[in-house]
Structures are given as structure tokens and as C-alpha cells.
C-alpha positions, -999 to 999 in steps of 0.1 A, spaced: -34 475 -646 -27 462 -612 -13 429 -624 10 449 -648 22 470 -619 28 440 -596 46 420 -624 68 449 -635 79 456 -599 85 419 -593 107 417 -624 125 449 -616 134 436 -580 144 403 -594 167 417 -622 181 446 -603 178 440 -565 203 468 -557 174 491 -566 162 485 -530 194 499 -515 197 535 -508 232 549 -500 244 515 -487 213 511 -464 194 479 -472 156 477 -466 147 460 -434 130 426 -432 97 442 -423 98 466 -452 106 438 -476 78 417 -461 54 446 -467 66 448 -503 60 411 -508 25 415 -493 18 443 -518 31 421 -547 10 392 -536 -21 414 -533 -14 429 -567 -11 394 -583 -42 380 -565 -64 409 -574 -48 415 -607 -58 380 -620 -93 386 -608 -94 361 -579 -119 372 -552 -114 352 -520 -145 340 -501 -131 349 -468 -138 385 -459 -105 390 -442 -85 376 -471 -106 397 -495 -95 429 -476 -59 418 -471 -54 409 -507 -76 436 -522 -68 467 -543 -70 491 -513 -39 474 -498 -21 466 -532 -22 500 -549 -6 521 -522 21 495 -513 30 489 -550 31 526 -558 53 531 -527 75 503 -538 80 516 -573 87 551 -559 114 538 -536 129 516 -563 130 544 -588 144 569 -562 172 544 -552 180 534 -588 184 571 -598 206 580 -568 
């Protein structure tokens, strides 16, 4: 499920990048970096990879990926509909 969420958001951002713009205001570099981190964590955990390093396991795990990806989809849909 997480892999599908990450892949669909990556595809949506690639096909329609204007979905990240709200009323002429573009997302900041930090926000885009956070979105890319969530996408990376979604792909890593979604394919079933479990890093040996404890820190990487936390940083690329589902507890990081789910909230960021859900927030990313929420912002994308909100910006797309407005």
C-alpha cells in the first residue's frame, strides 16, 4: 500500500508539477526536500527493504513515510482543485 501511495504521488508530481503551486506561491526548497524524503521512505519501505543501520531504519521507515506522503497528497489535491 505504501509503495502504491509513493508511486502515485511521484507520478502525479512528475506529470502535473503545477499541483504543488497554490495561488502563485511555489513550495519552498525545504518543503520539496521533505516531500522527496517521504517519497524515498515510501519506496524503500514499500519494496520491503529493511536497512541494517538503526538510524536509516527509522528515517526510511513507515512512521516517517506515511505522514509525509499523506500530507503531500493532501497539498497536491488541495492545490489541484483550487
